[in-house]
C-alpha positions in Angstrom: 62.1 12.2 206.8 62.0 12.7 202.7 62.3 10.2 200.4 63.5 11.2 197.1 61.9 9.3 194.1 63.5 6.5 192.8 63.7 3.5 190.1 66.8 0.9 189.6 68.9 1.0 186.9 67.4 -0.6 183.8 70.7 -2.9 183.5 69.4 -3.6 187.1 66.0 -4.2 186.1 66.6 -6.4 183.4 68.8 -8.9 185.4 65.8 -9.1 188.0 63.4 -10.0 185.5 65.6 -12.8 184.0 66.7 -14.4 187.6 64.1 -17.0 189.1 61.9 -14.9 191.3 60.8 -17.4 193.6 64.1 -16.4 196.0 62.5 -13.2 196.1 59.4 -14.2 197.0 60.9 -16.2 200.0 62.4 -12.8 201.6 59.3 -10.8 200.6 57.2 -13.3 203.0 59.5 -13.2 205.9 59.6 -9.7 205.7 55.5 -10.0 205.7 55.6 -12.6 208.3 57.7 -10.2 210.7 56.5 -6.9 210.0 53.0 -7.8 210.8 53.2 -10.3 213.2 52.0 -8.0 215.6 49.4 -6.3 213.4 47.2 -9.1 211.8 47.1 -12.5 212.3 47.0 -15.1 208.4 44.0 -16.8 210.5 42.3 -13.3 210.1 42.5 -12.8 206.3 40.5 -16.0 205.2 39.6 -14.5 201.8 43.0 -14.9 200.9 43.7 -18.7 202.4 44.8 -20.4 199.2 45.2 -17.8 196.5 47.6 -16.7 194.5 48.8 -13.3 195.4 51.2 -11.8 192.5 53.1 -8.0 194.0 55.0 -6.6 190.6 57.2 -4.2 191.3 57.2 -2.9 187.6 60.5 -1.0 187.2 62.4 -3.2 188.9 61.6 -6.3 187.0 60.3 -8.2 189.8 57.1 -10.4 190.5 56.6 -11.9 194.6 54.2 -14.5 194.2 52.6 -15.8 197.5 49.5 -17.4 199.4 47.9 -16.8 202.6 47.7 -20.3 204.9 46.1 -20.0 208.5 49.8 -19.7 209.8 51.8 -17.7 207.3 51.9 -16.1 204.0 54.1 -18.6 202.0 56.2 -18.4 198.9 54.7 -19.3 195.5 56.2 -20.3 192.0 55.4 -17.7 189.7 52.1 -19.2 187.7 50.5 -17.1 185.0 46.9 -16.2 186.1 47.4 -15.2 189.7 44.2 -14.7 191.1 44.9 -10.9 192.4 48.1 -8.9 190.4 48.8 -5.4 192.3 51.8 -3.5 190.3 53.3 -0.3 191.5 56.7 1.1 191.0 59.3 0.4 193.5 58.8 3.9 194.7 55.1 3.8 195.2 55.1 0.7 197.2 57.8 2.1 199.4 55.5 5.2 199.8 52.7 2.9 200.5 54.7 1.0 202.9 55.8 4.4 204.9 51.7 5.4 204.7 53.6 8.2 202.6 51.3 7.9 199.7 47.3 6.8 199.6 46.6 3.5 197.5 43.8 5.4 196.5 45.4 8.6 195.1 47.9 5.7 193.6 45.0 4.0 191.9 43.1 6.5 190.2 46.5 8.3 189.3 47.1 4.7 187.5 50.3 4.4 189.2 48.8 0.9 191.0 47.2 -1.4 189.4 45.0 -4.6 189.9 44.0 -7.3 187.9 42.2 -10.2 188.7 39.6 -10.8 191.5 39.0 -7.3 191.6 36.9 -8.0 195.5 39.8 -9.5 196.5 42.0 -6.6 196.1 39.4 -4.0 198.0 39.8 -6.7 200.9 43.9 -6.4 201.1 43.2 -2.9 200.6 40.6 -2.2 203.3 42.6 -4.6 205.8 46.3 -2.9 205.3 44.0 0.6 205.9 42.6 -0.5 208.8 46.1 -2.1 210.6 47.5 0.7 213.1 51.1 0.4 212.3 53.1 3.3 212.6 55.1 3.9 209.1 58.3 3.7 210.8 58.0 0.6 212.3 57.9 -0.6 209.0 61.1 1.0 208.1 62.6 -0.1 210.9 62.1 -3.9 210.0 63.7 -3.6 206.7 67.4 -4.7 206.9 70.1 -2.4 207.6 71.2 -2.0 204.3 67.6 -0.8 202.6 67.2 1.4 205.6 71.2 3.0 204.7 69.5 3.9 201.1 67.4 6.7 202.6 69.5 8.1 204.4 
């Protein structure tokens, strides 16, 4: 399945950037808890416990703030200086999730950025690389509306 590059229309991205980000974060951590439940336990992510992580979807105007507890990923309210911020376009994040792009290649091509605690970022990258998740497994856990975008 080839997914063409995409980017949210500018007016939609501007609207998303003006909306409260917390509801997006709740949806995101719900997805993480569901998608990763068979593959990684939050208690195994000890270096992330209590850390404030931000996923910034640059072209969509969305910031997803969360932390990890011993039992789950938990949405957090936005703060000015998260411990780790990872940024990329919506398309690049999707390609990472489907394992069609290499995070190192995106990083060295400046399409994936990392700010804050780089050691924490390296832990996240190595943990994701070590997961044995079939790419389509993540895809089919997406809500039907998102899957239909790529048919």
